[in-house]
C-alpha positions in Angstrom: 0.0 0.0 0.0 1.2 3.4 -0.9 0.4 7.0 0.1 -1.6 7.6 -3.1 -5.3 6.7 -3.4 -5.8 5.2 -6.8 -9.1 4.8 -8.7 -9.1 1.1 -8.0 -9.1 1.9 -4.2 -12.4 3.7 -4.4 -15.8 2.0 -3.8 -17.6 0.8 -7.0 -20.3 3.5 -6.9 -17.6 6.2 -6.8 -15.6 4.7 -9.6 -18.9 4.4 -11.7 -19.6 8.1 -11.0 -16.1 9.1 -12.1 -16.5 7.1 -15.3 -19.9 8.7 -16.0 -18.9 12.1 -14.8 -21.7 12.2 -12.2 -19.8 13.3 -9.2 -19.5 17.0 -10.2 -15.7 16.7 -9.8 -13.2 17.2 -12.5 -10.4 14.6 -12.3 -7.3 16.6 -13.2 -4.5 14.5 -11.7 -4.4 16.8 -8.7 -3.5 15.1 -5.4 -6.2 14.3 -2.9 -4.7 16.7 -0.4 -4.7 19.4 -3.1 -8.4 18.8 -3.8 -9.3 18.8 -0.2 -7.4 22.0 0.5 -9.2 23.7 -2.3 -12.5 22.5 -1.0 -11.7 23.6 2.5 -10.6 27.1 1.3 -13.8 27.5 -0.8 -15.9 26.5 2.2 -14.2 28.9 4.5 -14.6 31.7 2.1 -18.3 30.8 1.6 -19.0 30.8 5.3 -17.0 34.0 5.9 -19.0 35.7 3.2 -22.3 34.5 4.7 -21.3 36.0 8.0 -19.8 39.3 6.7 -16.3 38.1 7.5 -17.2 38.1 11.2 -14.8 35.4 12.4 -16.6 34.5 15.6 -19.8 33.8 13.7 -18.0 31.9 11.0 -16.2 29.7 13.6 -19.5 28.7 15.1 -20.8 27.6 11.6 -17.6 25.8 10.8 -17.3 24.2 14.2 -13.7 25.3 14.7 -11.9 27.6 17.1 -11.0 31.2 16.2 -7.4 30.2 16.4 -7.8 27.5 13.8 -9.7 29.8 11.6 -7.0 32.5 11.8 -4.4 29.8 11.0 -6.4 28.6 7.9 -7.0 32.2 6.8 -3.2 32.8 6.9 -2.5 29.5 5.2 -4.9 30.3 2.3 -4.1 34.0 2.3 -7.6 35.1 3.0 -8.7 38.6 4.0 -11.9 40.6 3.7 
């Protein structure tokens, strides 16, 4: 077993969705961690927008601490 998840490692219904293009994901050869980071960043921006970039409200919606949110905002270079 390696550190890379291959298509063959996925459950059948996920593989079938990839083949048919039904998952709403574009398979670009990007790593799983890269895709997850992008999804995390997009979610954080969405929640911050919904709460007018008020971090205390956003952290409640995200279920994370303000410290973690500040770290992730710095990591993804996010600012209002």
